[in-house]
C-alpha positions as CSV (number, residue, x, y, z in Angstrom):
1,M,0.0,-0.3,-0.3
2,L,3.0,2.3,-0.1
3,S,2.0,5.3,-2.3
4,E,4.4,7.3,-4.7
5,D,4.5,10.3,-3.6
6,M,4.3,9.8,0.5
7,P,8.1,9.0,1.8
8,Y,8.7,5.3,2.9
9,A,8.8,7.0,7.1
10,E,5.7,7.9,6.8
11,A,3.9,5.1,4.6
12,Y,4.9,2.9,7.1
13,A,3.4,4.7,10.3
14,S,1.1,4.7,8.4
15,E,0.4,1.0,8.4
16,M,1.3,0.2,11.5
17,T,-1.8,-0.1,14.1
18,L,-1.8,0.4,17.8
19,R,-0.9,-2.6,19.1
20,E,2.1,-2.7,17.2
21,M,3.4,0.5,18.2
22,M,3.0,-0.3,21.6
23,E,4.1,-3.5,21.6
24,A,7.6,-1.7,19.0
25,Y,7.5,1.7,21.7
26,G,5.8,1.5,24.7
27,S,8.7,0.3,26.9
28,D,10.5,3.8,25.7
29,V,7.7,5.9,25.7
30,W,6.9,5.2,29.7
31,N,9.7,4.8,30.7
32,Y,10.1,9.4,29.6
33,A,7.4,9.6,30.7
34,F,8.3,8.3,33.9
35,F,11.6,10.0,34.6
36,L,9.9,13.5,33.0
37,T,6.7,12.9,35.8
38,R,8.4,10.8,38.5
39,S,4.9,8.9,39.2
40,R,4.4,5.4,38.0
41,E,0.6,6.3,37.7
42,Q,1.0,9.7,35.7
43,A,3.4,7.6,33.4
44,N,0.3,5.1,33.2
45,D,-1.8,7.8,32.1
46,I,0.7,9.7,29.6
47,S,1.5,6.9,27.8
48,Q,-2.3,5.6,27.5
49,E,-2.5,9.8,25.4
50,V,0.2,9.2,23.8
51,F,-0.2,6.6,22.0
52,L,-3.9,7.6,21.4
53,K,-3.0,10.4,19.9
54,A,-0.4,9.1,17.9
55,Y,-3.0,7.1,16.9
56,K,-5.3,9.8,15.8
57,N,-2.6,11.5,14.0
58,V,-0.9,9.6,12.2
59,G,-1.7,11.1,8.5
60,K,0.6,13.5,10.9
61,Y,3.4,11.7,11.1
62,R,5.6,13.5,8.2
63,G,8.6,11.1,8.4
64,Q,11.4,13.5,9.3
65,S,12.2,11.5,12.2
66,S,12.0,8.1,13.4
67,I,9.0,7.1,15.2
68,K,10.2,6.6,18.4
69,T,11.6,10.8,18.2
70,W,7.8,11.3,17.1
71,L,6.4,9.3,19.8
72,L,9.0,11.0,22.4
73,T,8.2,14.5,21.4
74,I,4.2,13.2,21.5
75,T,4.8,12.0,25.6
76,R,7.1,15.6,25.8
77,N,4.1,17.8,25.1
78,T,1.4,15.4,26.8
79,A,3.7,15.5,30.1
80,F,4.6,18.9,30.0
81,S,0.7,19.6,30.4
82,W,-0.1,17.7,32.6
83,S,2.8,19.3,35.0
84,K,0.6,23.0,34.5
85,N,-2.5,20.9,35.0
86,S,-3.7,22.7,38.5
87,F,-5.0,19.4,39.5
88,W,-1.9,17.4,39.3
89,R,-0.1,20.6,40.8
90,R,-1.9,19.7,43.9
91,F,-1.2,15.8,43.9
92,I,1.6,14.7,45.8
93,P,1.9,11.7,43.7
94,F,2.4,8.4,45.9
95,G,4.8,7.2,43.2
96,D,7.3,9.8,44.7
97,Q,7.3,6.5,47.4
98,P,10.4,4.7,48.0
99,V,9.9,1.3,46.0
100,T,11.0,-2.2,47.9
101,V,13.7,-4.3,45.5
102,N,12.9,-7.9,45.9
103,A,16.2,-8.1,45.4
104,P,18.0,-11.5,44.7
105,S,20.1,-13.0,48.0
106,A,23.0,-13.3,46.3
107,E,25.6,-10.0,47.5
108,K,26.7,-8.8,45.0
109,E,23.3,-8.5,43.5
110,A,21.8,-7.0,46.7
111,L,25.0,-4.6,46.8
112,G,25.0,-3.5,42.6
113,N,20.6,-3.0,43.0
114,Q,21.3,0.0,46.1
115,Y,24.2,1.3,43.8
116,A,21.3,1.3,40.5
117,N,19.0,2.7,43.2
118,R,21.3,5.3,44.3
119,I,22.0,6.5,41.1
120,W,18.7,7.1,40.0
121,E,18.4,8.7,43.4
122,I,20.6,11.6,42.6
123,I,19.1,12.0,39.0
124,M,15.0,12.4,39.6
125,T,16.6,15.5,42.3
126,L,17.9,17.3,39.4
127,P,15.6,19.6,37.1
128,D,13.9,18.4,34.5
129,K,16.3,19.4,31.7
130,N,18.9,18.4,33.1
131,R,17.4,15.0,33.7
132,E,16.1,15.0,30.3
133,V,19.2,14.6,28.8
134,L,20.1,12.2,31.1
135,V,17.6,9.9,30.3
136,L,17.6,10.7,26.1
137,D,21.3,9.3,25.8
138,I,20.3,6.3,27.8
C-alpha cells in the first residue's frame, strides 16, 4: 500500500496498528514519561494518552524523524501539559515513595541494586532539563 508520493517512513507509520506501536515503543514512552513526571501512575496515564494521540494523528506524521522520536516528542509535550494542569500541582503522587526491591540473596546483586538505586535517586533530584538529557542519552 505504499504510494509513490508518500515517503517510506510516513507510509510505514500509517500502516502500523496501535498494538504494533505500543509493542515496539511502549517501554520507551513509559520510561520517558516516568522520568519526566516521577510518578508511575502519571506515566501510565501519559503513555496511554500518547499512543491514542499518535494513532489519531498518524496521518500528520511527516517522516522527518524516526517514529520513536515522534512518539517521545508527543510524550514530552503531553507530560509538560499535565504538569501545568492545576490539579496535578495539588496532587502528591504515591509514586514518590521509596520502592522496595525484592533482590536476590546474592550479596553482589544486592550491592549492585543499592548502587543503581542511589544513582537513580540522584538523577531524579536534578532539574527537569538536566534529567531529561540524561534519560534521553541512556
